[in-house]
N, C-alpha and C positions, 0 to 999 in steps of 0.2 A: 541256157545255151550250153552246148557240149564242148566248151573250150575253156582253156585257162585264160582268164582275163588279165591282160597287161594294161599298161597305161592308156592306150588309145581306146580300146573297147570299153573298159570300165569308165573312162571319162565320158565317152559318148552316151553310155547308158545313164550315167549320173546326170549328165546335162539334159537328157530328155525327160527324166522323171524326177529329178531332185527339185525340192522346193514346192512341190504341189500339195504336200500334206504335212501333218504333224504326227509325231510319235504318240502312241497311245499306250495305256496300261494294258498288260497282257491278259487281264481277266482270268478266265478259267484255263488258259493254255498251260500245258505241262511244261515246266522249265527244262526237263530232260526226258523227252519222249523216247520210247524204244522205236527203232527203225529197222527195216529189213536187212540192211548192211551189217547191223550189229555195232556200228560205230557209235561213239559217244557224241551226242549232239546236245547243245545247250541253246535255249532261246536267248538271243541277244536283244531282239527288239521286234515289236509289232508296230506297223505303221498303217494308217488309213490315208489314202490319197484319192484325189479326184482328178482324173486325167481327161480333160475335155468332156466331162459329163459321165464318164465311166468311173464308178467307184471301185477302188482296188484295195484289197487287204494284202499287206506285205508281211510275210513271216520270215525274219532273218535269223538264221541259226549259225552257230560256230561248231565246226567239226574238224578239230586239229588233224585227224588222220588223213584228210584229203590231200595234205601236202607231203605225205610220206613217199619216199622213193618206191616206185613200183605201183603206186596207186593209179587207178584209171577211173574215168567218169563212170564206166559201167558198174563199178563197185558200189556206187550210190544212186544209180539211175532209178531204182524202185523207191528210194526214200522220198523223192519229191511228191509223187502221187499219194504215198502213204501219209505224209505230213499234211498235204492238202485235205485228204479225206478225214483223218483222225483229229487234226488240230484246226484246220481252216474252216471246214464246214460247221463244226459246233460253235466256233467263234462267230461266224457270220450269223448263225441263228441267234446267238446271245446278243449280238448288236442290232437285231431286228431286221435283218435282211437288207435288200437294196444294194448289196455288194455284188458286182458282176464278175469280178476276176480275183483270183488269189495268185500271188507271186511268192514262190518259196525260193529262198537262197541259202546256200551253204558256203561258208568261208572258213579257211583254216585258222583265222584269227579275227578278233573283233575289229571291225572297220567302221569308220564314220560314214553314214549314208550320204551319197552324192559326192564323196571325196575319193579321187583316184588313189589307189594303193597298188603299185606294181609288184610289191613283195607278197601280196595276198593271192592265194589260190581261191577263186570264187566260181560258183556255178549258180545259174538262175534258171528256173522253169516257171512258166506261166500257165494258168489253168482258167478256163471259162467255166462258170458255174451254171449248170443247167439241171433242173429237177433234182437237186441234192446230189449231183455227180460232178466230180472234177474232171474236166475234159482238157487234156494236154493241148497247148497251143504252141506251135513252132514259132520261134522268133524269126 
């Protein structure tokens, strides 16, 4: 989403998706992949979830710069598709396919999955996988 998440939105998001999956080992994912924004991003966690029969790979990254004064979502907008394509797609292939969606998140600090944190700046983008392409899905 193209918004700074506060208590209510983060809580709703966590309530809808929390508890459906277990954290998994990151496998071949790069711990600090290069992204178009040039910001430093670090993999916090990879999660595999099953949301009503839809298998979802969640890639959760920490990018401290997104909390800096003057930062805008547009500064990292291209990073999401890049991370889906360069990190998510290879990981889906490694896991043997069957994953239909990749959700990429950026947070300025490490956060617990499914726990509201009004002090964190967080962005989420979802992508449907089709023929080895990440297709952006508006929430």
